[in-house]
Each structure stands twice: as structure tokens, then as C-alpha cells.
SEZA-732118 format. One line per 5 residues: number of its first residue (from 1); for each residue x, y, z of N, C-alpha, C, CB. Coordinates in Angstrom, 2 decimals. Glycine has a CB too. Layout:
NUM = X Y Z X Y Z X Y Z X Y Z | ...
// end
This chain:
1 = 37.30 -1.92 -7.10 37.55 -1.26 -8.36 37.81 0.20 -8.07 36.37 -1.46 -9.35 | 38.93 0.68 -8.49 39.31 2.05 -8.16 39.25 2.97 -9.35 40.68 2.07 -7.59 | 40.28 3.79 -9.47 40.33 4.82 -10.49 40.66 4.21 -11.85 41.37 5.88 -10.12 | 40.73 5.06 -12.85 41.04 4.68 -14.23 42.36 3.94 -14.31 41.07 5.93 -15.12 | 42.36 2.80 -15.01 43.57 1.99 -15.18 43.87 1.92 -16.67 43.39 0.56 -14.55
6 = 44.90 2.64 -17.15 45.23 2.58 -18.57 45.50 1.13 -19.00 46.45 3.47 -18.88 | 45.01 0.77 -20.17 45.18 -0.58 -20.67 44.02 -1.49 -20.29 46.46 -1.15 -20.16 | 43.38 -1.22 -19.19 42.22 -2.00 -18.76 40.93 -1.22 -19.03 42.32 -2.36 -17.25 | 40.98 0.07 -18.78 39.82 0.95 -18.98 40.04 1.77 -20.24 39.60 1.87 -17.75 | 38.95 2.32 -20.74 39.08 3.24 -21.86 38.14 4.41 -21.66 38.78 2.52 -23.20
11 = 38.39 5.46 -22.39 37.53 6.64 -22.34 36.63 6.63 -23.56 38.37 7.95 -22.28 | 35.35 6.86 -23.35 34.38 6.93 -24.44 33.70 8.29 -24.41 33.32 5.78 -24.34 | 33.62 8.93 -25.57 32.92 10.21 -25.71 31.53 9.94 -26.25 33.70 11.19 -26.64 | 30.52 10.40 -25.51 29.12 10.24 -25.89 28.45 11.60 -25.83 28.39 9.21 -24.97 | 27.26 11.75 -26.44 26.55 13.03 -26.34 26.27 13.45 -24.90 25.24 12.93 -27.10
16 = 26.20 12.48 -23.97 25.94 12.83 -22.57 27.22 12.97 -21.76 25.05 11.78 -21.93 | 28.36 13.07 -22.42 29.61 13.34 -21.72 30.71 12.33 -22.03 29.36 13.36 -20.25 | 31.80 12.51 -21.33 32.95 11.62 -21.47 32.91 10.62 -20.32 34.29 12.43 -21.47 | 33.10 9.35 -20.64 32.95 8.27 -19.67 34.18 7.39 -19.64 31.72 7.44 -19.99 | 34.50 6.89 -18.48 35.49 5.83 -18.31 34.71 4.53 -18.33 36.33 5.99 -16.96
21 = 35.20 3.56 -19.07 34.46 2.31 -19.25 35.40 1.13 -19.06 33.79 2.25 -20.66 | 34.92 0.15 -18.32 35.65 -1.10 -18.10 34.72 -2.25 -18.44 36.18 -1.20 -16.62 | 35.17 -3.14 -19.27 34.39 -4.33 -19.61 34.84 -5.46 -18.70 34.57 -4.73 -21.12 | 33.88 -6.07 -18.01 34.18 -7.17 -17.11 33.80 -8.49 -17.76 33.45 -6.99 -15.76 | 34.69 -9.45 -17.65 34.38 -10.80 -18.12 33.54 -11.48 -17.06 35.68 -11.61 -18.42
26 = 32.93 -12.57 -17.41 32.11 -13.30 -16.44 32.90 -13.72 -15.22 31.50 -14.51 -17.09 | 34.14 -14.15 -15.40 34.95 -14.59 -14.27 35.32 -13.48 -13.31 36.20 -15.22 -14.78 | 35.30 -12.23 -13.79 35.66 -11.09 -12.93 34.45 -10.52 -12.20 36.32 -10.00 -13.77 | 33.27 -10.99 -12.54 32.04 -10.45 -11.95 31.54 -11.40 -10.88 30.94 -10.22 -13.04 | 31.81 -11.06 -9.63 31.50 -11.99 -8.54 30.31 -11.58 -7.68 32.70 -12.15 -7.67
31 = 29.63 -10.49 -8.05 28.48 -10.03 -7.28 27.29 -9.81 -8.21 28.81 -8.72 -6.51 | 26.14 -9.63 -7.64 24.95 -9.28 -8.41 24.79 -7.76 -8.33 23.66 -10.02 -7.86 | 24.51 -7.13 -9.46 24.31 -5.69 -9.54 22.97 -5.42 -10.20 25.45 -5.00 -10.33 | 22.47 -4.21 -10.07 21.23 -3.80 -10.75 21.60 -2.79 -11.83 20.19 -3.21 -9.74 | 21.21 -3.10 -13.05 21.51 -2.25 -14.20 20.64 -1.00 -14.17 21.30 -3.03 -15.52
36 = 21.23 0.20 -14.26 20.41 1.42 -14.27 19.65 1.62 -15.58 21.29 2.62 -14.01 | 20.02 0.88 -16.62 19.34 1.03 -17.90 18.01 0.31 -17.98 20.22 0.53 -18.99 | 17.94 -0.88 -17.41 16.71 -1.67 -17.49 16.14 -2.03 -16.12 16.97 -2.94 -18.26 | 16.86 -1.68 -15.06 16.46 -1.95 -13.69 16.33 -3.45 -13.40 15.15 -1.26 -13.39 | 17.05 -4.27 -14.14 17.08 -5.71 -13.92 18.43 -6.10 -13.33 16.80 -6.49 -15.25
41 = 18.49 -7.25 -12.70 19.75 -7.71 -12.11 20.73 -8.15 -13.18 19.50 -8.85 -11.13 | 22.00 -7.90 -12.88 23.10 -8.46 -13.63 23.66 -9.56 -12.74 24.21 -7.36 -14.02 | 23.44 -10.78 -13.11 23.83 -11.90 -12.27 25.34 -12.04 -12.12 23.27 -13.17 -12.83 | 25.74 -12.66 -11.02 27.15 -12.96 -10.81 27.64 -13.82 -11.97 27.39 -13.68 -9.44 | 28.85 -13.61 -12.36 29.51 -14.35 -13.43 29.03 -13.99 -14.83 29.32 -15.81 -13.21
46 = 28.23 -12.92 -14.98 27.82 -12.47 -16.31 28.71 -11.32 -16.76 26.33 -12.04 -16.30 | 29.20 -11.36 -17.99 29.98 -10.22 -18.50 29.10 -8.97 -18.53 30.55 -10.53 -19.91 | 29.68 -7.83 -18.23 28.96 -6.57 -18.28 29.95 -5.41 -18.32 28.00 -6.44 -17.07 | 29.41 -4.20 -18.27 30.20 -2.97 -18.38 30.07 -2.18 -17.08 29.74 -2.11 -19.59 | 31.17 -1.59 -16.65 31.16 -0.64 -15.54 31.56 0.71 -16.12 32.14 -1.09 -14.36
51 = 30.82 1.74 -15.80 31.15 3.07 -16.32 31.04 4.11 -15.22 30.22 3.45 -17.50 | 31.77 5.21 -15.43 31.70 6.33 -14.50 32.11 7.58 -15.25 32.61 6.09 -13.26 | 31.62 8.74 -14.81 31.96 10.00 -15.48 33.47 10.25 -15.42 31.20 11.19 -14.84 | 33.99 10.87 -16.47 35.43 11.09 -16.58 35.89 12.39 -15.93 35.83 11.09 -18.02 | 35.21 12.83 -14.91 35.67 14.01 -14.18 36.33 13.57 -12.88 34.49 15.00 -13.90
56 = 37.13 14.43 -12.28 37.76 14.06 -11.00 36.69 13.70 -9.97 38.65 15.22 -10.47 | 36.84 12.56 -9.34 35.86 12.09 -8.38 34.73 11.29 -9.01 35.29 13.24 -7.63 | 34.72 11.20 -10.33 33.66 10.48 -11.03 33.61 9.00 -10.71 33.83 10.65 -12.50 | 34.73 8.44 -10.25 34.73 7.01 -9.92 33.76 6.68 -8.78 36.15 6.56 -9.53 | 33.38 7.70 -8.01 32.38 7.49 -6.96 30.98 7.29 -7.55 32.38 8.68 -6.00
61 = 30.82 7.54 -8.85 29.53 7.40 -9.54 29.50 6.15 -10.41 29.26 8.64 -10.41 | 30.38 5.19 -10.14 30.43 3.95 -10.93 29.10 3.23 -10.92 31.53 3.01 -10.41 | 28.72 2.72 -12.10 27.51 1.92 -12.23 27.80 0.73 -13.13 26.34 2.77 -12.80 | 27.17 -0.38 -12.82 27.31 -1.62 -13.59 26.12 -1.73 -14.53 27.41 -2.86 -12.64 | 26.39 -1.97 -15.81 25.37 -2.01 -16.85 25.44 -3.32 -17.62 25.53 -0.81 -17.81
66 = 24.29 -3.82 -18.09 24.32 -4.84 -19.13 24.99 -4.17 -20.33 22.85 -5.39 -19.49 | 25.78 -4.90 -21.07 26.49 -4.31 -22.20 25.53 -3.67 -23.20 27.34 -5.37 -22.91 | 24.44 -4.34 -23.54 23.46 -3.79 -24.49 22.79 -2.54 -23.92 22.40 -4.84 -24.84 | 22.49 -2.52 -22.65 21.87 -1.34 -22.02 22.81 -0.14 -22.08 21.48 -1.65 -20.55 | 24.09 -0.37 -21.86 25.07 0.72 -21.93 25.10 1.29 -23.34 26.49 0.22 -21.53
71 = 25.16 0.44 -24.35 25.24 0.91 -25.74 23.97 1.65 -26.15 25.47 -0.27 -26.68 | 22.82 1.27 -25.60 21.53 1.83 -26.04 20.93 2.82 -25.07 20.56 0.73 -26.25 | 21.66 3.24 -24.05 21.07 4.05 -22.99 20.53 5.39 -23.47 22.08 4.29 -21.93 | 21.11 5.97 -24.49 20.64 7.28 -24.96 19.30 7.19 -25.69 21.68 7.90 -25.86 | 18.91 6.02 -26.12 17.64 5.83 -26.82 16.45 5.79 -25.87 17.68 4.56 -27.63
76 = 16.69 5.59 -24.59 15.59 5.43 -23.64 14.88 6.73 -23.30 16.09 4.80 -22.38 | 15.55 7.85 -23.52 14.91 9.14 -23.29 14.73 9.48 -21.82 13.58 9.18 -23.97 | 13.92 10.51 -21.55 13.72 10.94 -20.16 13.11 9.85 -19.31 12.83 12.18 -20.11 | 13.38 9.93 -18.04 12.83 8.96 -17.10 13.83 7.92 -16.69 11.63 8.30 -17.70 | 14.92 7.80 -17.38 15.98 6.87 -17.02 17.18 7.68 -16.55 16.35 5.95 -18.22
81 = 17.76 7.25 -15.47 18.95 7.91 -14.98 20.17 7.37 -15.71 19.11 7.72 -13.44 | 21.12 8.23 -16.03 22.33 7.71 -16.66 23.22 7.02 -15.65 23.10 8.83 -17.36 | 22.91 7.16 -14.35 23.69 6.47 -13.33 22.89 5.29 -12.86 24.04 7.41 -12.14
// end
């Protein structure tokens, strides 16, 4: 997964910054990842979200999130990393 792909990715503006976001279908998710929002595994073949900061080089900060964790990440408060 590389840089921003128009039509596949979108930009989202949040209070914690501007983010590039890609929604992955279950068929496109072939590995297990750990969600930074809940620290639980995202199993292979599960739909989820990949996000990264919208600054140059931000794609190196890509993280895979459960969709609900991504939407609710600002509610968790201090102690959780946005990455």
C-alpha cells in the first residue's frame, strides 16, 4: 500500500488533523494487524480502515484500525496513541 490514490482513498478532516483514509474490504485484507485504538487484533479477511497523516511522508505512519475504533478514537482521551 503506497501513497494516496484518488478514487480509492479519501481525505478526512478531524480535530486531530487531516487524514488520508482507505477502507479495506475483507477480501483485500490478507494479514493480521493490531488496532491502535483498542490494541486488539484485526483478523485477516476482516474489513477495516487504514489511515495516515495527510502531510508529505505521512504514508510512513499508516495504521490499520477497526472501523468503529477509527470513528471513535477521539473519545478515548489521553493514553491512546493516534497511530
